[in-house]
N, C-alpha and C positions, 0 to 999 in steps of 0.2 A: 628474843627480846634484848639480849646483851648486844647483838650485832647492830640493832637499830640505834641503841644508845651510843655505841662506838662511832657509827656513821654520823650521827647528829653532832657529836663532839668534834670529830675530825673536820666536818664541814664548817662549824663555827670557828675552829682554829685556823683553817685556811682563809676564811673571810677576814679574820682579824689581821692577817699578815699583808693583806692587799692595800694598795693605795687606790682610792676610788673617787672619781669625780661624780658629784650628785647635783641634779637640778631637776625641777618640776617632775618629781616622781620617776626620774630616770637615773640609772647608775651606769657608769662606764669604768671598767677596770683599767687603771693606768699602768700599774706595775704589780707583779705578784710578790716581789720581795726586793729590798733595796740592793742596788748594784753600785759599786764604787766607780765604775767606768762610764756611768750614764749621768747626764745632767738634764733635768727636766725643765723646760721653759714653757710654762702654762699660761703666761700672760695673754697672748693673742687669742688662745682658745677661750679663756674665761671672759676676756673683753668682748669677743664676738657673741658669746651667750648672753652677757649683760645687755648688749645692744639689742638683742632679740627679746628682751624683757625677762630673762631668766635670772635666778639668784644662785650661781654656781658656788659650790664649796668642795674642796678636795679634803677627803677624810682619811686620816691615818688611824685606822681602828686599833691597831696594836698598842698605841700609846694615847688614845683619845685626844687627837690633835686635829684641829680644822685649819686648813691653809686657805687664806682668802686674798683677794686682790684688793690692795689699798693704793689709792692715788689721790693725795690731797696736796696739790701744788701750792695752795695758798696758806695752809696752816699746818704743814707737816711737822711731825715731832719725832725726835729720836728716842728709842727705847733701849733699855739695857739688854744685854744678851739673855736669851731665854734660860730659865732655870728648871727645865724639864727635859725629859729624854725623848729623842726622836731619831728614827733611823734615816731620816731624809733631809737633815739640815744641810748636808753637803751636796745633795742631789737637786732639791727644789731651790732654784736660784732667784726667783722673782716674786714669790708670794710671802705673805705674812702669817706666821704660825700663832695659833691661839690654843691654849690648853682648854679642853672641853670639861667644864665642871658640871655639877648636877643641874644647875639652872640652864646652862647652855644645852646640855643633853636633852632636857625636857622641851626646850624651845625647838631644837632640831627635829625632835619626834613630830612636832606639830607642822613642820615644813621649813624649808630654807628661808622663806620670806620672814617668818616669825623669828628665826635664828638671827637674821640681820637686824631686825627691829630691836631685839633684845640687846644686841651688841651696840646699837645706836648708829648703824651705817645705812645710808641711802645712796644709791648710785644715780648719777645724773650724766647724761650724754650731752657734751658741749663740743661743737665743731668736730664731730666724729671721734671725740676722745671721752673715755669713761673717767669721770671724776667721782671720788668718794666724798660724800658729805657726811662728816663724822661728828656725832654728838660725843665729845671727848669726856664729858662727865659720866656717861653710861659706859663708853668704850674702855676707859682706863680702869674701871673696876675689874675687868676681865684680863687686863694685860699685866697688872702688878700683883 
């Protein structure tokens, strides 16, 4: 009985250290643990998934962070530096980090599409480019 408990605990701990790309009930492990000598550029992969109708999110389970693709060329805004811990700030170079609070966690459990609706983000493909249509009133509640 003790062995089963230890195995379950170690499996949970391993899963929490991973960086995982999720979309439409699929999970893909991107990295087992952060490495200083690696730079992850996930823009093209996520852009391709969005063009296929998916809602991809990269999850850093260890710190409850969601990394998302944002591209709002018409109404982009600058945000202050994040005030939360992440092992991947120096590694993920092209995605936007969001701290997953209780509201976002509950929406993510219901699916990635619900997660983006909660954030106020809709993706539109124009001239083969993914554009983020952002409801900033909703979105900025989770950024600040």
